[in-house]
C-alpha positions in Angstrom: 15.2 19.5 4.4 16.1 18.4 0.9 18.0 15.1 0.4 21.6 15.5 -0.6 23.5 13.1 -2.7 26.2 11.0 -1.1 28.9 12.6 -3.1 27.8 16.2 -2.2 27.5 15.2 1.5 31.0 13.7 1.4 32.4 16.8 -0.3 30.9 19.1 2.3 32.3 16.8 5.0 35.8 17.2 3.5 35.5 20.9 3.2 34.1 21.4 6.7 36.4 19.1 8.6 39.5 19.9 6.5 40.2 16.2 5.8 41.9 16.8 2.4 44.0 13.7 2.8 40.9 11.7 2.0 40.7 13.0 -1.6 43.7 11.1 -2.9 42.7 8.0 -1.0 39.2 8.0 -2.5 40.6 8.7 -6.0 43.0 5.7 -5.8 40.2 3.4 -4.6 38.0 4.5 -7.5 40.8 3.9 -10.0 41.6 0.5 -8.7 38.0 -0.4 -8.6 37.5 0.7 -12.2 40.5 -1.4 -13.3 39.2 -4.4 -11.4 35.8 -4.1 -13.0 37.3 -3.6 -16.5 39.7 -6.5 -16.0 36.8 -8.8 -15.1 34.6 -7.9 -18.0 37.1 -7.4 -20.8 39.1 -9.4 -23.3 42.1 -7.6 -22.0 41.9 -9.4 -18.7 45.0 -11.6 -19.1 47.1 -8.5 -19.8 45.6 -6.5 -16.9 46.1 -9.3 -14.4 49.9 -9.1 -15.0 49.9 -5.6 -13.5 48.9 -7.1 -10.1 
């Protein structure tokens, strides 16, 4: 049996179990995580911290 990536396995789980409500949740978590990482490593950090 070939190894599948985590993203592909998660996508197959969503399709098979019909858990479409997870897609927006995961997208929001990825966006917030990206903003946090960007805010911590950027010179724009003081401006991004005002959003929270």
